[in-house]
N, C-alpha and C positions, 0 to 999 in steps of 0.2 A: 288789547289789539282784537279787532274781530278778523273773520276771514275775508271780509271784501275788503279791508283796508290793506292786508297782506298782498292781495292781488293787484290792487291799485298802484303798489309801489314798484312792481316787476317791471323792468326797462323793456323798451320795445324790442331791443335786440334778443332779449331773454324770450321774449312772447314769440317771434320770430322763428327763432332756434325751436322752442317747444313745440309750435305748429308743425313745424318740418319733421321732427322727431316723431307727432302723432300720425304723420300721413305714410309714414314707412311702410312697405311690405313687410311681412314675417322674414323674406329671405335679407332684406335691407336691414333690419332691426337684428337679424342674427350677427350679420357682418358687421355692424356696428358695436355690437356687443364685443364680438372676438376682437377687434381692432384694438378698442379701449381697454381690453384686457391684457393683448400682447403689446402694445405699445406704451401702454400708460398704466400697468398694474391694477386698473379699476375694474372691480366686478360689481355686478347688481347685489342689491341687499337680497335677503331671501325673498321671495316672492315677485321679484323683478321682473321675472318672465311674464307675470299678470300685463304689464304695460305693452309688451309685443304682441299679446294674445288680443289686446283690446282694438288692433287695426282694423279696418274693415275689410271682410272677406267676402261681401257680394254687393248688388246695386251697380250704378252708374258709377261712383269714385273707384272701385274695384274693376272695372272693366277697362277704365282709362288709365291705369297702371300696369295693365297685364303685361309682363313680362315674358312669358313661356307660352308656346303654343303647340299643341296637337298639330298634326298634319293629316287630314281623314282623306281618304281616296271613296270620292263616293260615286264614280261611275268611271266607263272606259271608253265609250262611244264605240265608233264603229272601226276603231285601230287599235284591239285588244293585245297585238303582238307587240307593237309599238310602246302601249302602257307597262305589259310584262317585263319588257326590257329595261325600263326608267328604272321600275319599281324594283328590281333584281339588283341594280346598279346601287340604287338609294340605299338600299336595307342590307346588303349584303348576303341576302336569301339566295337559296338555289334557284335554278330555273322553275323548278317544279312548285316550291313553295311561293314563289313570286305569284306563279299563273293563279295558284289557290288563293294566296290572297286578293289578287286581282278581282276574280270570280267571285269573291264574297265580301264584295262592297256592302255596306261601309268597312272600312280597313285602315286602321290607324297605321302609319308609315313611318312618322317619327313622333316621340313624346317628347315636351318639355323644351323644345328649341326657340331659340331666340328668334324674335320677328322677322329679322335679316334672312337668317337660315331657312325660316318657314315659307317666305315668299320665294326664296330660292328654288326651294322644292316645289312650290307650287306653280313656279312658272314651267321648270323642266316637264312636271306631267302634262301641264295642258297644251304643251308644244307638242307631245308625243299623243296627244287627242283624248287625255283624262280630264275629269274634273275633280276638283278638290275642296275641302273646305277648312280653314282655319279654326280652332276651338281654343 
């Protein structure tokens, strides 16, 4: 039996599941691995981590699947005090540290937050007069 014959015998359902697994982000693959281990006692064979590492890490596909964002303050416009207050509230920094952060643009306000949280922070800073990029 050749390799081509073996592939031809894979059901559509199995192919679909395999395609979904191949498209997982590293975080999703780790969650799946933990779930299978905890709930079903299934652990990957040695070298099983290589499958997780094969997921794309750059290019258009990775951008489309991005789930965590850094919120970077890029400017404070003409309302620096308002932006400093918002930055202080968002980061929990002291007033002096928030002022330094604002004055040292670009400054990362939040790291690895969900898109929803990142958009919320962006809206607050922009409402105060600042400008923000999501990376």
